[in-house]
N, C-alpha and C positions, 0 to 999 in steps of 0.2 A: 600252204601256209599254216601254221599251227600257233597255238599259244606260245609265249615266250618260255613258260617253265618246260615245254617239250624240247627247248633247245639247248638245255644244259648239257646234255650228252655230247652233242656236236661241238660245243665250246671246249668240253674236257678232251675230245679228240683232237681238236686243233691243237691245244696245248701239248697233248702227248706227241703230236707230231714235231713240235719244237723241242721235244725232250724236256718239258718243263711240268713236273708232276705237282702242280699246285694243289689239285684236289685231294692229294694225299695228306696235307698239312692243314688246308682250310676246309672246314666241315661244309661250307656253302660258298662256291666260288662266285654266286651272284650277290653275296653279302658285301658289306662296306669294304673289308680287307681284299676279298677276291676282286671286286670290280676296279678298285684303285689299282692294283698290281696289272690286272688285264690292260687297263688303259695304258698304263706306263709301259707295258710290253709292246703294244700296238704302236705307241709313239716312239719306239726304237730302244727303249732301255733294256739292257742286258745284265748289268752289274747286279749280282745278287744281294750285295751290301746296300744298294741303293733300293732295290725293289722291297726288301725287308722294312724299311723305313716307312712304308706305305701300310704297314699293319696297323690295324685299328686297337685302340686300347681295349676294346671288349673281346678281341680275338684270343681264343684259348691257346693258341701255339705261340711260342715265342719268336723273337725275331731270328734267332740262330736256327730254329727249326725252318722257318721260311726260307732262310739263305740256302738251306741244304737241298731245296727243290731244283735248283738250276743246273741240269747237265749230266748228272751221273747216276741217274736211276735207270735201271733196265726197263725197256719198254715191254708191256705184257705181250705174252704170246698169243697166237691165235690169228684168225683170217681178218683182214682189214681191207677197207676199199683203198686202193693205191693211189694216194694224192701226190701229184707230180709237182705241184707249186702251191705255195701259200704265200700271198702277197698282201702286206700291210698297205692299204691305199687310203688310209685315214689322212683327212686334212680337206681344204678347200678344194673343190673341184673333183672329189672322189667319186669312184663309181660304186663303193661300198667301203666300209671301215676295214673289213677282211675279204679277201678273195681267194677261194680254194678252187683249184682246177685240176682235172684228171682225164686222161684220154681212155676211153673205152672202146677198143676197135677203132672205127672211124668217126666216132662222136666224141666231141669235146664237151665234157660237162664242167660247167661254171656255177659255183656256189657263192652268192653275194651276201655276206653277213653284215646287216645294218645294226650296229650296237650304239645305245645311248645311255646316259647316265639316268638314274632315278632321282627324283627330287628328295627322296627320303631313303635312309638305309633299309626300312621296313616295308616289305612289299604290301600294296594296298590296292585300291581302286581309283587311281588318280589319272584322270583322262589326259591331263596335261603331258604326262610321261609318254603317252602313245603319239601325239600329233607330230612331232618332228621326226620320229624314226618311222612312222607311216608315210609321211610326206617324202621322205628321202627313199623309201622302197619304191614308192610309185613313180618317182623321176627315174630311178635306176633302169625302167623298162627301155629306155632308149639305147642302152648298150647291146640289147638283143637284136636290134634292127640291123646293125652293121658289126659284126664280129670282128672284122678287121680293124675298124676303128677303135673297139674296146680293147683288143690285143695292144695296138700301137699306143693307146692311151697309157697301159701299164708300162710299156717299155719307155715312153717319154717321161713318166713320173719317176722310174727308176734313174734315168739319166739326170733328171733334174736334182734328184737327192744326192747322188754321188758328186755331181758339180759343187754341190754345197758342202762337201765333206762330211756328210751324215751318213749314218749307218744304212745299208742295203734295206730296200723294201721286201726283199724276198726272205721269208722265214724259213721256206723250204723250196728247193729248186733253184734254178737260175734263170737269167735272161734267155740263155740258150734254148730253154724249153719253149718259151713264149715265141722266140724268133721261129723256131721250127714249125710251130703250129700257125704262125702268121704267113710263113712262106707257102703253105697248102692249105690256107684258109677256105679256099673255094671248094676244096675237095671233102672238106669234113662236114659233118652234121653237127647240130648244136643243141644242147639242153641246158636251159638257164634255171636256177633256183634262187628265189629272193626270200631270205630268211631274217625275220625280225627278232632281235634279241633285246628284251627290256626287263631285267630283273625287277622293276619296281611294280609290275603287275602281278597280283595274286590271282591264279585261276578260280580260286574258290570265292573271291569277291568280285569278279567280272560282272558288269552290269550291261544293260541293253545297249548302252551308248557306246561301250567298248566293242561289242559284238558288230555294231553297225559300221564302226570305223574300220575294223578288221574286214568285214564284208566289202565294204567300199573298195578297200585296197585289194583284195583278193580279185574282186570282180573286174577291176582295171586290168590288171595283170593277165587275167585268164581270158577276158574278151578281146585283150589286143594280141596275145601270142598263144593262148591255149595252154 
């Protein structure tokens, strides 16, 4: 587990996997405009006209420029880790806000991204910004105990979403990926990563109380599952 600032790049990669090049038009995706749009995307919004309305008045890019980010930019060339599924699990009962999974040989790698709003658009040293997201990260450890329950959870959440007539939770991949892994879950090995994303914390302003909270969260995760 690392500081939130170290997870801007994974956030960009996740957006790129959805073919949303937000970081090309917003100088800081963890700023007011970026986080508003990201939260809307996680909630299922895909209409570029709607996403553009989340533009903060201080954003240098126009609404029209922001509209242009959705869906027609070429992905950059170069080697990438093959992510098979990205799932929006945001909401009550979530395993994480965003779950990214990939199969590496016989090992299923799951990355659980816990993302929460900052109390202020400007990054600082507000301890309250960390309590909820660290608490949710600690609670998510239960999903590692029974990977079959974790996979079933994602499938059930998708079924509930579809019954409600709402957009799929799968940003990349399909139910078939998860069903395939679930059918042979006992033959797979597992690697879970819990990732905290809190743009409200400035690494330069981190204090002892912040480090102690991060340390307590990391210790719980590592002591339980290594």
